[in-house]
C-alpha positions as CSV (number, residue, x, y, z in Angstrom):
1,M,62.9,-71.8,58.4
2,M,59.3,-70.8,58.1
3,T,57.3,-71.9,61.2
4,A,54.2,-74.1,60.8
5,W,51.7,-71.4,61.4
6,R,53.4,-69.1,58.8
7,V,53.1,-71.9,56.3
8,L,49.4,-72.3,57.0
9,V,48.9,-68.5,56.6
10,A,50.8,-68.4,53.3
11,L,48.8,-71.4,52.0
12,G,45.6,-69.7,53.0
13,L,46.5,-66.5,51.2
14,I,47.4,-68.4,48.1
15,A,44.2,-70.3,48.2
16,S,42.2,-67.1,48.8
17,Q,43.9,-65.4,45.8
18,A,43.2,-68.3,43.6
19,T,39.6,-68.3,44.6
20,F,39.3,-64.6,44.0
21,E,40.9,-64.8,40.5
22,Q,38.6,-67.8,39.6
23,T,35.6,-65.8,40.8
24,I,36.6,-62.9,38.6
25,R,36.9,-65.2,35.6
26,D,33.4,-66.6,36.4
27,L,31.9,-63.2,35.8
28,K,32.5,-63.8,32.1
29,S,31.0,-67.3,32.1
30,P,28.2,-68.0,29.5
31,D,26.3,-69.7,32.3
32,P,24.0,-67.2,34.1
33,G,24.1,-69.4,37.3
34,V,27.9,-69.3,37.4
35,R,27.9,-65.5,36.9
36,L,25.3,-65.0,39.6
37,R,27.2,-67.1,42.1
38,A,30.4,-65.2,41.3
39,V,28.7,-61.9,41.9
40,Q,27.2,-63.1,45.2
41,L,30.6,-64.2,46.4
42,L,32.1,-60.8,45.5
43,K,29.3,-59.1,47.3
44,E,29.9,-61.0,50.5
45,S,33.7,-60.4,50.3
46,A,33.4,-56.7,49.4
47,F,37.0,-56.7,48.0
48,P,37.9,-53.2,46.6
49,E,39.7,-55.0,43.7
50,A,36.4,-56.4,42.5
51,A,34.8,-53.0,41.8
52,L,36.0,-52.7,38.2
53,P,35.3,-56.3,37.1
54,L,31.8,-56.1,38.7
55,A,31.1,-53.0,36.6
56,A,30.9,-55.1,33.5
57,V,28.0,-57.2,34.9
58,I,25.9,-54.3,36.1
59,T,24.4,-54.3,32.6
60,D,24.2,-58.2,32.4
61,P,21.3,-59.6,30.4
62,E,20.0,-61.4,33.5
63,D,18.1,-59.2,36.0
64,A,19.2,-61.3,39.0
65,V,22.9,-60.8,38.1
66,Q,22.4,-57.1,37.6
67,L,20.7,-56.7,41.0
68,E,23.4,-58.6,42.8
69,A,26.1,-56.6,41.0
70,I,24.6,-53.4,42.0
71,A,24.4,-54.6,45.6
72,A,28.0,-55.8,45.4
73,E,29.3,-52.4,44.2
74,L,27.4,-50.7,47.1
75,N,28.9,-53.0,49.6
76,I,32.4,-52.4,48.4
77,F,32.1,-48.6,49.0
78,L,29.8,-48.5,52.0
79,A,31.5,-47.2,55.2
80,E,30.0,-50.1,57.1
81,K,29.9,-53.3,55.2
82,I,26.7,-55.4,55.2
83,V,27.1,-59.1,55.8
84,P,24.6,-60.7,53.5
85,R,24.9,-64.1,55.3
86,K,25.7,-64.6,58.9
87,R,25.5,-68.0,60.6
88,I,24.4,-68.2,64.2
89,G,25.5,-71.5,65.7
90,L,25.5,-74.2,63.1
91,V,21.9,-73.9,61.8
92,I,20.3,-70.5,61.8
93,E,21.3,-68.1,59.0
94,V,20.4,-64.4,59.2
95,R,20.3,-62.4,55.9
96,S,20.7,-58.7,55.5
97,Q,19.7,-57.0,52.3
98,I,21.7,-54.3,50.6
99,A,19.1,-51.8,49.3
100,A,20.2,-48.9,47.3
101,D,17.4,-46.6,48.3
102,A,18.2,-47.2,52.0
103,A,21.9,-46.5,51.5
104,F,21.0,-43.3,49.6
105,S,18.7,-42.2,52.4
106,R,21.5,-42.5,55.0
107,G,23.3,-39.6,53.2
108,S,27.0,-39.0,52.6
109,S,28.1,-40.7,55.8
110,A,26.9,-44.1,54.4
111,V,29.9,-44.1,52.0
112,G,33.5,-44.9,53.0
113,P,36.6,-43.0,51.9
114,R,37.4,-44.8,48.6
115,Q,36.9,-43.0,45.4
116,V,34.5,-44.7,43.1
117,P,35.9,-45.4,39.6
118,A,34.3,-43.7,36.6
119,A,33.6,-47.1,35.0
120,V,31.4,-48.1,38.0
121,L,29.4,-44.9,37.8
122,T,29.0,-45.1,34.0
123,A,27.7,-48.7,34.3
124,L,25.2,-47.7,37.1
125,L,24.0,-44.8,35.0
126,A,23.5,-47.1,32.0
127,A,21.6,-49.6,34.2
128,S,19.3,-46.8,35.4
129,R,17.8,-46.9,31.9
130,D,17.1,-50.7,32.1
131,Q,13.8,-52.0,30.9
132,T,13.2,-53.8,34.2
133,P,11.8,-51.1,36.7
134,R,13.4,-52.7,39.8
135,V,16.8,-52.9,38.2
136,A,16.6,-49.3,36.9
137,L,15.5,-47.9,40.3
138,E,18.2,-49.8,42.2
139,A,20.9,-48.7,39.7
140,L,19.6,-45.1,39.9
141,Y,19.8,-44.9,43.7
142,A,23.1,-46.7,43.7
143,F,24.4,-44.1,41.3
144,G,23.1,-41.3,43.5
145,T,24.7,-42.9,46.6
146,L,28.2,-43.4,45.0
147,S,28.5,-40.5,42.5
148,P,29.4,-37.9,45.1
149,Q,32.5,-40.1,45.7
150,A,33.9,-39.6,42.2
151,A,37.4,-38.3,42.0
152,A,37.4,-34.5,42.2
153,G,38.9,-34.2,38.7
154,E,36.1,-36.3,37.2
155,R,33.2,-34.5,38.8
156,R,32.8,-31.9,36.0
157,G,32.6,-34.7,33.3
158,L,30.3,-36.7,35.5
159,L,27.8,-33.8,35.8
160,R,27.9,-33.2,32.1
161,A,27.4,-36.8,31.2
162,S,24.6,-37.6,33.7
163,G,22.6,-34.4,33.5
164,P,20.7,-35.1,30.3
165,D,19.8,-38.6,31.5
166,L,18.6,-37.5,34.9
167,A,16.6,-34.6,33.4
168,A,15.0,-37.0,30.9
169,M,13.9,-39.3,33.8
170,L,11.9,-36.4,35.2
171,G,9.5,-37.0,32.3
172,A,9.2,-40.7,32.9
173,P,5.6,-42.1,33.3
174,D,6.6,-44.0,36.5
175,P,6.3,-41.7,39.6
176,A,8.9,-43.7,41.5
177,T,11.5,-43.0,38.8
178,R,10.7,-39.3,38.7
179,F,10.9,-39.1,42.5
180,A,14.2,-40.9,42.6
181,A,15.7,-38.7,39.8
182,L,14.8,-35.6,41.8
183,R,16.5,-36.9,44.9
184,V,19.6,-38.0,42.9
185,I,19.8,-34.6,41.2
186,S,19.6,-32.9,44.6
187,R,22.5,-35.0,45.9
188,L,24.7,-35.0,42.9
189,F,24.3,-31.5,41.7
190,E,24.4,-29.9,45.2
191,K,26.5,-26.8,44.6
192,R,30.2,-27.1,45.2
193,P,32.7,-24.2,45.0
194,N,34.3,-25.2,41.7
195,D,31.2,-26.3,39.9
196,E,30.2,-24.8,36.6
197,P,26.7,-23.2,36.3
198,I,23.9,-25.8,36.2
199,E,22.9,-26.7,32.6
200,P,19.5,-25.2,31.9
201,T,18.3,-28.6,30.6
202,V,18.7,-30.0,34.1
203,G,17.7,-27.0,36.1
204,D,14.6,-26.2,34.0
205,A,13.5,-29.8,34.1
206,V,13.4,-29.5,37.9
207,I,11.5,-26.2,37.7
208,T,8.9,-28.1,35.6
209,A,8.7,-30.7,38.3
210,L,7.3,-28.0,40.7
211,N,4.0,-28.6,38.9
212,E,3.8,-32.2,40.2
213,Q,0.6,-32.8,42.0
214,D,2.2,-35.3,44.4
215,R,3.3,-33.4,47.5
216,P,6.5,-35.3,48.3
217,M,7.5,-35.0,44.6
218,R,7.0,-31.2,44.7
219,E,9.0,-31.0,47.9
220,A,11.8,-33.0,46.3
221,A,11.8,-30.5,43.4
222,I,12.0,-27.5,45.7
223,D,14.8,-29.1,47.7
224,A,16.7,-29.9,44.5
225,L,16.5,-26.3,43.3
226,G,17.8,-25.0,46.6
227,A,20.6,-27.6,46.7
228,M,21.7,-26.6,43.2
229,R,21.3,-22.9,43.9
230,Y,19.7,-22.6,40.6
231,E,19.1,-18.9,40.1
232,R,16.7,-19.3,37.2
233,A,14.3,-20.9,39.7
234,V,14.1,-17.8,41.9
235,Q,11.0,-16.4,40.3
236,A,9.1,-19.7,40.3
237,L,10.0,-20.4,43.9
238,T,9.0,-16.8,44.9
239,D,5.6,-17.3,43.1
240,L,5.0,-20.5,45.0
241,H,6.0,-19.0,48.3
242,E,3.5,-16.1,47.7
243,Y,0.8,-18.6,46.7
244,F,1.2,-20.9,49.7
245,R,2.1,-18.2,52.2
246,R,1.9,-20.6,55.2
247,G,2.6,-24.2,55.8
248,D,5.3,-26.7,54.9
249,L,5.5,-25.9,51.2
250,A,5.8,-22.2,52.0
251,T,8.6,-23.0,54.4
252,A,10.3,-25.3,51.9
253,T,10.2,-22.6,49.1
254,F,11.5,-20.0,51.5
255,A,14.4,-22.3,52.5
256,A,15.3,-22.9,48.9
257,L,15.3,-19.2,48.2
258,A,17.6,-18.8,51.3
259,R,20.0,-21.4,49.9
260,I,20.2,-19.6,46.6
261,G,20.6,-16.2,48.2
262,H,19.8,-14.1,45.1
263,T,19.7,-10.3,45.5
264,S,16.2,-10.2,44.1
265,S,15.0,-12.0,47.3
266,V,16.5,-9.4,49.7
267,P,13.1,-7.6,50.3
268,L,11.5,-11.0,51.2
269,F,14.4,-11.8,53.6
270,T,14.4,-8.4,55.1
271,A,10.7,-8.5,55.8
272,A,11.1,-11.9,57.5
273,L,13.7,-10.5,59.9
274,T,10.9,-8.6,61.7
275,G,8.3,-11.3,61.4
276,K,6.9,-13.6,64.2
277,D,8.4,-16.8,63.0
278,S,11.9,-17.6,64.4
279,A,12.5,-20.4,61.9
280,E,11.8,-18.1,59.0
281,R,13.9,-15.4,60.6
282,A,16.8,-17.8,60.7
283,L,16.4,-18.7,57.0
284,A,16.2,-15.0,56.2
285,I,19.5,-14.5,57.9
286,E,21.0,-17.3,55.8
287,G,19.6,-15.8,52.6
288,L,21.0,-12.3,53.3
289,T,24.3,-13.8,54.3
290,R,24.6,-15.7,50.9
291,T,24.2,-12.5,49.0
292,R,27.7,-11.7,50.4
293,N,26.7,-8.1,51.0
294,A,28.1,-6.9,54.3
295,S,25.7,-4.0,54.3
296,H,23.0,-6.4,55.6
297,L,25.0,-7.3,58.7
298,A,23.5,-4.5,60.9
299,A,20.0,-5.7,60.2
300,V,21.0,-9.3,60.9
301,Q,22.6,-8.3,64.2
302,A,19.5,-6.4,65.2
303,A,17.4,-9.5,64.5
304,V,19.8,-11.7,66.5
305,A,19.7,-9.4,69.4
306,A,15.9,-9.5,69.5
307,D,15.5,-13.3,69.1
308,H,17.3,-15.7,71.4
309,S,16.1,-18.9,69.7
310,D,18.8,-21.4,68.9
311,D,18.1,-21.3,65.2
312,V,18.4,-17.5,65.0
313,Q,21.5,-17.4,67.1
314,L,23.2,-20.1,65.0
315,A,22.3,-18.4,61.8
316,G,23.6,-15.1,63.3
317,S,27.0,-16.8,64.0
318,F,27.1,-18.0,60.3
319,A,26.4,-14.4,59.2
320,A,29.1,-13.0,61.5
321,V,31.7,-15.3,60.0
322,M,30.7,-14.8,56.4
323,L,30.2,-11.1,56.5
324,S,32.7,-9.9,59.1
325,S,35.3,-12.7,59.5
326,A,34.2,-13.4,63.1
327,S,35.4,-16.4,65.1
328,L,34.3,-20.0,64.1
329,D,34.0,-21.0,67.7
330,P,30.3,-20.5,68.2
331,L,29.6,-22.7,65.2
332,V,32.2,-25.3,66.1
333,D,30.9,-25.6,69.6
334,K,27.6,-26.7,68.3
335,L,29.0,-29.7,66.4
336,L,28.8,-31.8,69.6
337,Q,25.2,-30.8,70.3
338,P,22.9,-33.2,68.6
339,R,20.1,-30.8,67.9
340,A,22.3,-28.1,66.4
341,R,24.9,-30.4,64.8
342,D,23.6,-30.8,61.3
343,R,22.9,-27.1,60.8
344,A,26.3,-26.0,62.2
345,R,28.0,-28.6,60.1
346,G,26.3,-27.3,57.0
347,Y,27.3,-23.7,57.7
348,L,30.9,-24.7,58.4
349,I,31.1,-26.7,55.1
350,E,30.0,-23.5,53.3
351,I,32.5,-21.4,55.1
352,A,35.5,-23.7,54.6
353,P,36.4,-23.1,50.9
354,G,39.2,-20.6,50.9
355,H,39.3,-20.5,54.7
356,A,41.0,-23.8,55.6
357,A,43.6,-22.0,57.8
358,A,40.8,-20.8,60.0
359,F,40.2,-24.4,61.2
360,S,43.9,-25.0,62.2
361,R,43.2,-24.7,65.9
362,Q,39.9,-26.7,66.0
363,I,41.4,-29.6,64.0
364,Q,43.8,-30.2,66.9
365,D,41.1,-30.3,69.5
366,P,41.7,-33.0,72.2
367,E,38.1,-34.2,71.7
368,P,38.2,-37.0,69.0
369,R,34.6,-36.4,67.9
370,L,35.3,-32.7,67.2
371,R,38.5,-33.5,65.3
372,G,36.6,-36.0,63.2
373,E,33.9,-33.5,62.5
374,I,36.4,-30.8,61.4
375,V,38.3,-33.2,59.2
376,D,35.1,-34.3,57.5
377,I,34.0,-30.7,57.0
378,L,37.4,-29.8,55.4
379,G,37.1,-32.9,53.2
380,L,33.8,-31.8,51.9
381,S,35.0,-28.2,51.2
382,G,36.7,-29.1,48.0
383,D,39.6,-26.8,49.0
384,R,43.0,-28.5,48.3
385,A,44.6,-26.0,50.7
386,A,43.1,-28.1,53.5
387,L,45.3,-31.1,52.7
388,P,48.3,-30.0,54.9
389,L,45.8,-29.8,57.8
390,V,44.0,-33.1,57.1
391,E,46.8,-35.5,56.0
392,P,48.6,-35.7,59.5
393,L,45.3,-37.0,61.0
394,T,45.4,-40.1,58.8
395,R,47.7,-41.3,61.6
396,D,45.4,-40.1,64.4
397,P,45.4,-42.5,67.4
398,N,41.6,-42.5,67.2
399,P,40.5,-44.9,64.3
400,I,37.3,-43.0,63.6
401,V,39.3,-39.7,63.1
402,A,41.9,-41.5,61.0
403,L,39.2,-43.0,58.8
404,A,37.6,-39.5,58.4
405,A,41.0,-38.0,57.5
406,Q,41.6,-40.7,54.9
407,R,38.2,-40.0,53.3
408,A,38.9,-36.3,53.4
409,V,42.3,-36.7,51.7
410,D,40.8,-38.9,49.0
411,R,38.1,-36.3,48.3
412,L,40.6,-33.4,48.2
413,R,43.2,-34.9,45.9
């Protein structure tokens, strides 16, 4: 016989299911107030099963419903759910907003392990063309936040479908739209190992944005070109670097050129190896490394021997791995050092494709933070050969490692 508490639990589950199903039905109500309340309830619950039904109301005729639907989709896929309403005692209520631009600014770590259905991304992209500026901007940043979590097999189609829309937004009269589009392009089109070449309609539109007079806008365009590794931008970036010569924009253009690593930039990189600026020297080492020409290793090693700054030493370790198959340990060791962590992580993500087996020892490290970092790096590599290394850690005793492993598995499948 079922005990009393089990009866109560069963009744609670049935009631909850009935409420959920009714809420989903309310999304189709002709009454805007009913639709709005339904979306708000789903936003608070953040049930994964609500993602697809909510996609239909992202393009609702009512702005308020759209904004809540966008926030609801974000809350479903965020790594840490936001509680829109929280009661303290019996009276005071604290509200937390779900803002798409804030989620976007937190980077890839803001999003949890679940893959985002194509229908959700399609709806967000459609809403980014909404006539209401606030709705359009929220949808655009939400699209930028969630689109990197598309299934691996859907990425190619996603880039093809979204590229023309995002490129067109770079010509919008509203500066906020242009700035957001640049940031989203940088995030979504950041080069991955199996990506097709960037469509010129997208890449060339970003090159045109280099002419923006607004400094943050120009910096965003430079960053996007570097992230995409768009080779057609090399000459424009080189011209800008020579024009500015010093300062933040000169550094930004040099960093973008280093990310692209085109052979035509080798004289620029080689000259920087013997310059006075350690930060520029580190970028030059990166650029030479990305040409994949081992003949540059001797010059890199000489620069590393002469400059003991952390940035140069770290870049030198990256070059040693990429150009001579040296040990990963000097880079992996930096993952637990706050100042060097992001840079080391970026290098290791770049190294990982085709080299998953090289991480087999580090992924078993007794330090949970390090295991989590390695799992995340392999998940971002796009290399399915990493699956046998990552899958066992979905059962890791550390919940943070297990969550990172599940996210990595979902990304790699």
